[in-house]
Legacy VTK file of the C-alpha trace (Angstrom):
# vtk DataFile Version 3.0
C-alpha trace
ASCII
DATASET POLYDATA
POINTS 79 float
117.032 74.715 131.987
115.187 74.495 135.294
115.859 78.169 136.034
114.405 79.121 132.657
111.296 77.055 133.343
110.860 78.824 136.679
111.201 82.220 135.018
108.635 81.301 132.393
106.235 79.977 135.027
106.424 83.300 136.881
105.795 85.341 133.746
102.218 86.542 133.239
100.768 85.671 129.830
99.291 89.172 129.566
102.786 90.667 129.854
104.035 88.515 127.013
101.038 89.293 124.795
101.471 93.021 125.415
105.172 92.819 124.643
104.511 90.873 121.446
101.779 93.315 120.389
104.041 96.325 120.964
106.845 94.703 119.010
104.533 93.830 116.122
103.165 97.380 116.001
106.682 98.819 115.847
107.679 96.314 113.194
104.609 97.080 111.096
105.284 100.828 111.221
108.906 100.220 110.185
107.840 97.991 107.291
105.338 100.607 106.121
108.025 103.295 106.209
110.198 101.102 103.997
107.210 100.348 101.751
107.542 96.619 102.385
103.801 96.071 102.155
103.738 92.250 102.271
105.737 92.218 105.511
103.723 95.127 106.925
100.498 93.224 106.244
101.795 90.124 108.038
102.728 92.180 111.090
99.380 94.016 111.056
97.426 90.771 110.725
99.384 89.181 113.578
98.774 92.262 115.730
95.047 92.070 114.956
95.051 88.491 116.225
96.628 89.586 119.525
94.469 92.662 120.177
91.548 90.749 121.742
93.958 89.357 124.329
95.279 92.747 125.520
93.141 94.179 128.289
92.668 97.498 130.021
93.813 100.946 128.997
96.834 99.526 127.229
94.492 97.407 125.133
92.836 100.595 123.938
96.217 102.022 122.966
97.049 98.868 121.027
93.669 99.011 119.253
94.334 102.624 118.242
97.779 101.641 116.928
96.194 98.787 114.967
93.624 101.124 113.418
96.347 103.613 112.479
98.394 100.828 110.916
95.423 99.523 108.955
94.675 102.994 107.593
98.332 103.623 106.725
98.522 100.245 105.002
95.370 100.918 102.987
96.736 104.303 101.897
100.096 102.799 100.937
98.476 99.934 99.045
96.261 102.373 97.107
99.256 104.414 95.934
LINES 1 80
79 0 1 2 3 4 5 6 7 8 9 10 11 12 13 14 15 16 17 18 19 20 21 22 23 24 25 26 27 28 29 30 31 32 33 34 35 36 37 38 39 40 41 42 43 44 45 46 47 48 49 50 51 52 53 54 55 56 57 58 59 60 61 62 63 64 65 66 67 68 69 70 71 72 73 74 75 76 77 78
């Protein structure tokens, strides 16, 4: 348990947020492909909550992914 605590203490929050954002974006795209709109919306909304916490160039990439997901969701929901 102590080793795990040390690992967590060394981990940068920004790294975790970026990892979570990337995972949520991938999950949202997968849910949209399977037309599971309620689950896609949850993943997109969670990603939107994380976006303000992702900085730098990567933050821009995540924002673009979020916009693409929101557009794809809107198109799928309108069908």
